[in-house]
N, C-alpha and C positions, 0 to 999 in steps of 0.2 A: 504494500500500500504506500502511496505517495504521501507527502505532507500537506496536500491540499486536494479538496474535492469540490465538485460543483453541487452535488446532492448527497446527503448522508441520511440513511434510513435506519432508525433504531428499532430493531425487532424484526425477526424473520418468521413471523407467523404467516397465516394465509393472506392477511391484508398487506403486511409489509412486502411480501414476495410479489403479490399482485401489482403493487405500486412499482416495485423495482422492474418488473417486466414491462410495465407501461412507460416508465420514464427513461429507462436506460437507452443510450444511443452511443454509437462509436465515437462521437465527438463530445461526449460528456464523461466526466469522471464520477462514477456513482459507487458509493460504499454502502453495504448493508452490514450492520453490526448486530450480532446475536450472542447473548451471554451463555446460552446452552450449547451442547455438543453438536447439535444439528437443528434443522428448521422444525417449527411447529410442535414443540415439546410440551406446550401448556394448553391454553384454551383451544387452539386450532386442531388438536388431536383428541380432545376429550369431549365429544358431543355425539349427537345422533346421526350426523352426516346427511341431514335432510336438506333438500333444495326446497325452500319455502316459496309459497305463491305470492305472499304480500297481503293477506286478508286481515291480519290482526292489528295493523298499525294505524294510528290516526292519519287521516287524509292530509296530504301536504307535508308530512314529516319526512325527514331524511330516511328513516327506516322504511317507510312505505315506498317512497320513490326509488331508492337504491335497491330495495329488495325486488321490486317488479322488474326493473331494468337488469339487475344482476342475475335473476333467475333465467331470463332469456339468453344472456351471455354465457352462463354456465353450460346450458345445453349445447350452445354453439361450440364452445371450447371442448366439451366432451367429445363431440363428433369430429372436430377438426384435428385434435391432438390424441385421440384414442384414449381418453380418460374414462375409466369405468363409471357408468351411471345407468340408472333405470328410471323411467317416468312411470312410477307405480300408481300414482293417484292416491288421494287421501279422502277419508270420510271424517267429518267432524260431527259427532253423534250427540243428540239430545237424549239423555238417559230416560227422561220422562216428559210429560206434557208441560211441566213447569219451566222447562229449559227451551222450549220451541221458539218463544219470542226472541231469545238471545241468538238463535240461529238466523232469524230474519235480520236482526241488527248486524250480525257479522256479514251476512250476504250483502246488505246494502253498503257496508264499509268496503268490502272487497271490490264491488262494482265501481264504487267511487274512486278506489285506488287504481283502477284499470286492470284488475286481475281477470284474465280470460279463463274459460273452461270451468266456471262455477255453475252448479245446478242444485236447487233445493229438492230433496227427495222425501217422499212420504215413507212411512214405515214399510209399506209393501215394496216400494222401489228400492229402498235400502236393503231389505232382506233378499231381494232378487239378485243384488250384486254380492252381498256378503251374508249368506243364509245362517251363518253361525254366530252372528252378533245380535244383541238386543238393543232396543231403543225406540223412541217415539218418532224420530225423524232425523235427517242428516243433511249436511252440505257435502256434495261431491266436488272436490278440487282436482280436476284432471291434470293440472300443470305441476302438481307436487311430485317430487321424486327423491332419489338418493344419489350420492356421488362419493367416489373414492377421494376423500380429503387429502390423503397422503399423495396420491397420484396427481391431484390438482396442484398441490404445493410443489411437487417435483417438477411439474411442467412449467410453472411460473419461474422457479429457480433456474431451470435450463434455458428458458427464453431470456431471462435477465443476464445469465452468464454469456449467452451467445451474442449479446449486445454490449459486452465488456464490463458489465457491473461486477464488482468484487464483493463477495460475501465472506465475511470473517466470522467464524464460530469461536466460542469460548473467549469472546471479546466483549467485556462489560463496560458500558459507559458509566464513568464515575465522576465526571465533572463537565460543566458547560459554561462557557464564558462568552459574553457578547463582545464582538469585534465591530469595527467600523463597517466592514463589508461582509459580515456573516458571523460565524461562531467558531470558537476554539473548543474542540471536543477532547476530553481526556478519557483514555481507554485503558483498562487493565486486562492483560492477557498473559499467556504463559511466559512471555518475555519481560513482563513487568508493566510499568506505566509509561504511556506515550501520549503525545498530543498531535493533533493536526487541525487544519482550518477547513471550514466548509461554507459555501455561500448559502445553501439552504439546508435546513435541518428538519427532518420529518419524524415526528414522534409516533411510532407504531408499536409501542412497548407493551400493549395489552394490559395485563394485570399490574404492570408497573408504570403505566403511562402517566398517572398522576404524579408519581415520584420524579419522572423525567421532566415533566412540566415544572415542578417545583425547583428542580436542579437548574432549570433555565431562568429562574427568577420570578415565576408566577406564584401569587398567593392562591393556592388551589381551593381554599375555602371561600375566599371572596369571589373567585371566578366560578365556583360551583363545579369544580373538577375533581373533588375527592371521590375516590372509588370505594365501593362496598363489595366485599367478596361474597358471592352467592353460590353455594355449592349445590350441584345436582347429581344425584346418584342414579345408577342404572342396574337393573337386574335382568339377567338373561332368562329366556323362557325355553325350557327343554321338553323332553318326552314327546317329540314330534308335533307339538302344538302349532308350529309354524305352518303346518299344512291346512290349518282351519280357516285362514284368511289370506287374501291376496294383496290387500292394500294397507297403507298406513291408517291407523285408527286413532283418532283424537277425541277427548271429551270436549264439551263446551268449557271454555276457560272461565275460571272463577275470578271475579273482579278483585277480590282481596289478595290474590296470589300473584306474585311477580313472575309469571310464566304462563305457559299455555296448558298446563296440566300434565299429569303422567299419561303418556301415550305409547302406542305400539309402533315400533319401527323395525326395519330389517336392515341387515347389511347386504352387500352385493352377493354374498354366498347364500342368502336366504335365512340366516340366523335371526331369530326374533328376540327383541328385548323390550323392556318397559322402562320408562323414565322420560325426563328427569323429574325428581321432586325439587323442593326449594328450601334451602336452609342458609341463612346468613351467618357468616363466620367472622371472627376477628383476625384469623391467620389462616394460611393455606393448609388444607388437610384433604388428602385424596383417598382416605379410607372409606369403605362402604360399610355402614352400620347394619349388621345383620338384623337388628331389632326393627328395622324399617321394612323387612320382608312382609310382615302382616299388613301394614298399611298399603303397600304396593298391591298386594293380592286383593285386598278389599276394594281398592279403587278400580282395579282392572275388572273385577268380577261383575261390576255393575253393567258393563257393556259386553264383556267376554265371558259368557257363562261356562265355557269349557275349561277355563283356567282353574288349576288346583294349586294349593299352597306349595306342594312338593315340586311343582314345575319350575319354581323360581330359585335362582342362584345369584349371589352377588357378582357383578361384573366389573364396573369401573365407576369413577366419579370425575366430574369436571368442575371448574370454578369459573363463574361468569364475572367479568369486571363491570359491575353495575354502577351507574350514576344514581339510579333510583334507590333511595333508602328503604329499609324494611317498612312496609306499610305506606310508602310514599307514592306520589303521583308519577305518571309516565314521564320518563326522561328520554330524549332523543339522543342519537349519536352526536358527539361534538367533533366536527371536522372544520377547523378554521385556521386561517393565517392570522398571526398575532400582532400585526402592525399597530393596532389600536392599544396594545399593551406595551408599546415601545420595543417590540421584538419582531421587526420585519424579517421575513425569511424563515421564521419558525412556524411550522404547520403541525398543529396538535390533532391527533386522532385519539379520543378518549371515550371510554364507555362503549367500545365496539364489541358488543355481545351479540346474541342472536337478534337479527339475521345476518350476522357478520360474514359467515361463510358464503351464504347465498349472494350477499351484496358485494363480495370482494372485488370482482371485476368492475362493477359500477362505481365502487369507491375509488378504484384506481383511475378510472376515467375522470372522475370528479376532482381528485387530487392532481391528476396530470395537468389539468387546465390551470390550477393554481401554480404548479411548478413552471409551466411555460410562461405565465405572467411574471413570476419571480425572477426567472433567468433572462427575460426580455428577448 
């Protein structure tokens, strides 16, 4: 690595790599700094791998706009670069008549967000598609699917490398100092501490993005950038129960829960799992609490009568970097250039949780325009 870059990206998760693939050019010096041994070791690899349609998010929000755009881009990338993916479709199921009005609300929101392939199903229509589930009605989202997140990140990294971006692993940013024409970045790696200058600094540090923003001189509480760790656990479903359904199955989301509810997903090999739940934490913890097996079972049983307690086994947990406090109101992605805080050339991406994977290519387009403006 040289002592000067045009663009430095902190974090090699799916969003950081997508941006690197977007902005790297042979006439630009682009660094990507990742503190872990390889890419995508945290939030980007601990999730359900779902390509979301964009139905859940408030109209006009970045989450809505970038999810809808990003979903289309992911399917295109999957086809173009041979990244494993399946357009399985999804049912959002009202467990009883009391939840049907919420389906109508979700349907209207999805249509307002420009989500295509949505259809409201009666009980009979739902059972015709998935005869082994129960419920009063459902929304069919034909555009929902799954993708190989590792394959996607590998593709982004390969494209960035082909355009001369330099990705450094085991390289942790430990200091940021404002310069007249950019930033001095201090990095700790196996060789010790070193510094270099960069014109633009892109903070894609995921779970640590608020700390990187603070390192750059931002009061994260005043700015509303402080993150809250939100853990989601997953349980695998065995005993051949994956043969009972063909699509992703979601409950109607609860207003008081910071997520879309414990749902059924598949991986590309057809393995079935339930998750995630929602637990706010003070520190990172990736263990799966076996005591949560019964609540998972009871939640799933409302819609999936064929599930038995012995079908469930602990699988994994992930941590979402939420701006939304426990019990708090919806918070959108923060994606902004910080000139108004006296930090021109610093682009913060904070609170990039779900639908961050789905939105990754659209986020890269969005940030790419900021980068072009910043470099002139």
